[in-house]
N, C-alpha and C positions, 0 to 999 in steps of 0.2 A: 468878587465876594465881599460883602460888607460884614464886618465882625463887630461885636459890642466891645466897648473898652473894658479893660481889666478892672475889676472891682476889688478894693481891699476888703478883706472879710474879718479883720481883727485877729488878734491872738498870735502873732501876725499871720496873714494869709492873703492870697490873691485868688481870684476866680474869673473866668471868662466863658461866656456861652458862644458856641461856634456851630456852624452847620455840621451835620453828621455826614461828612464826606472826606475822602482821603486827603484833600488839600489842607484840611484843618490840622493835620499832624504838624505841618511846618509852624503854623502860628502857636500851637501848643508847645512845641519845643522852644520857641522864642520866649513865651511866657514863663516857662520853667527856668530857662537860663537867666532871664531878668530877675526873677524872685530869688534865685540862689545867689546871684551876684550882689543883690541888695542886702542880703543877710550875711554876706562875707563868707560863703561856702561855695564859691564858683568852682572849687575842685570837684564838687558833685555833679556839675553840669552835664558832662558826657553821659554819665550813667542815667541821670534824671531825664535827659532828652530822649534816650533810647527807650526808657521805661514808658514815658508818656506817649511816645510814637506807638508803641505796642498796645497800650491801653485804648488810644484813639482808634487804631486799626481794628481792634476787637469789637468796639462799638459799631464801627462802620460795617464791618463784615458780618456780624452776628445778630444785629438788631434791626428793626424797622424804624429807627428813630429819625426824626427830622433835625433834631439839635442835640448837642452834647454840652456838658459843663465841665471844664477843666478846673481842678482845685489844687492849689499848692498851699500847704499849711506848715508852720513851725509848730509841731506837736508838743515837744518838751524841750528842755535845754539842749538835747542832743539828737533830736529826731525830726526829719522833714517828711511829710506825707504828701504824695502825689496821687491824685485821683482823677477818675473820669466818671461822671454821672450821665445816665441815659434813662429813658423811660421804659426800658425792657425789664421785666421781672425775672427773666432767665438768668441764671448765675453761672459764672465761669467754672469750668472743671479742668483741673490739671490732669492731662492725660499723657500718654507716651505714644507719640505717632510712630509708625513703622519707618524704617529707613528710606523708603521710596516716597513717602508723603511729602508733598510740597508746601503744606500748611500744618498748623497745630503746634508750633514750637514757641509761640509768643509768651505763654504763661510759664513755660520752662525757663525761658530766658529771664523773665521778671523774677521767678523764684530764685534763680541763681545769683542775680545781681542785687537783689534787695535784702534788707535785714528781715523783712517780713512783708507779706502781702495778704489781701483778703477782699471781702466785699461786705457792704452793709445794704441789707434790703430796706427799701423805704416803701411807703404806701403808693408812691407814684412810679417807682422803678428801683434802681440801685446805684451804688457808687462802688466801683472797683478801685482799689488803692494799693500802693506799695510805699514802704517806708525806707528811708535811707538815714544812716547814722552819721552825724557830724560830731566829731569830738569837740569838747570845749576850746581846745587850742586852734580849732578851725581845720584840723586835719580830717579828711573824709575816711570813712570806713564802710565798705559795702559787703564785707563777708559776714558769715553768721557766727563766727567765734567771737564771743564777747567776754 
């Protein structure tokens, strides 16, 4: 698999286009870990890597995409946004799978681990994202109580 090099997106941020296949989750986790380390909030890496894996898997499993774009941005002084863009206009729905279901818990996991999550519809598709709070002292916070 040949992947594009990460691109600095300003503000600061990084993005990389990858094939829409399960193996891209590994590269997405590496990109998130590298960005968070660069910004001095590596304590967010475990949560960020899990979130990006779920976002990549949702694109792989629920779209007919050929490529995805992983985006990591430092949104504000205390917020990191991790997103995955694909060309599907279908939007994610937070559901409640029954106890026997083998799938359908990814968004529940993202919802519980992130400060906030959502999607932005674009003319070409969508970006599904999750935000993680990083306190100014560099201490991570992923719970919803602020």
